[in-house]
N, C-alpha and C positions, 0 to 999 in steps of 0.2 A: 286096904288092899289097892283101891283105885289109885291112891297117892303113890304107892310104890311102883305101880305099872306106869303111871304118867311120868314119873321122874326118870324112867329109863327110856322114854319115847321122845323122839324129836318130831316136831310138826313142821312140814315143809310145804308151804302153799305154792300152788302153780300159778303163774302169771297169765293164764288164759283168760280171755274175756267171756262174759256171760253170753251164751248163744242159744238160739232156738233149735230144738231137735225135731222139728216138725210143726204142725199147726196146733198141737194139743198140749205141749209141755215146754217148760223152760229148764234148760240144764244149768246147774250152778257150777261154779269153779271147782275143778277137781283138786284134791289135796293128797298128800302122801304122809303116812306115818311109818316110822322106823323104830322097831324094838331091838335095841342092840344086844339084849340078852339072848335072843333066839334067831338073830339074823332074819327077822321078819319085816317085810316091807309091804304095806297095804295101801292101795290106791282107793281113796274114798270118793265116790261119785254120788251126786244127788240130782234128782229131777223133781220139779214142782209141777203138780197137775191138780187143778180143782181143789186147792187148799190141802192137798196131800203131799208130803215130802217122802220120796222113795230114796233111801240111801243104800248103796251097795258097797261092800268092802271086798276088794279084789286082791287076792294074794299074788303079788307080782312074781315072787320066786317060783311058786308052784303053778302059776298060770291058771287059777281057778277062783270061782266066787267063794268067799269065806262066809258071807252072811248078807241077807237082805232085810232091811227094816223099813216099815211103812208107818209114818206118823200122820194120823188123820186129823190132828188138831189144826185149828186155824193157823195158817202160815202168814204171819204179819211182819216178820223181820226181813230186812234186805239181805241178799246173799253175802254182802261184805261186812255185816254186823259181827263184831268180835264174839258176841254171845252165841251166835250160830256156830262159829268155829269151836268154841268151848263145848257146845252140845255134841258136836261130832267127836271130839276127843273123849268125852264121857261115854258116849255110845260105844266106841271102839274099845275103850278100856274095859267096859263091862263084858264085851264079847271075849276078851282075852283071859278073863278070870277062870 
């Protein structure tokens, strides 16, 4: 099921730089996912704080939050690591099932 969802989605990274969102968290680059079957566009945003990664999926067309996910595991990868991007795709694919 995940494979069929991922094959219909396109991943569009945004070229924004990593920036601080205050003195307590680091915001990672935003990315966009588009599911051509449903005309669904999701903006994926992540913030790292004290080894927690908080990921939000924002439905661009309906202008609302679709899901929030908090990962409390140790965050050791850099934001530009391809494995991190793949994790985001798997996370959002699971949401859409």
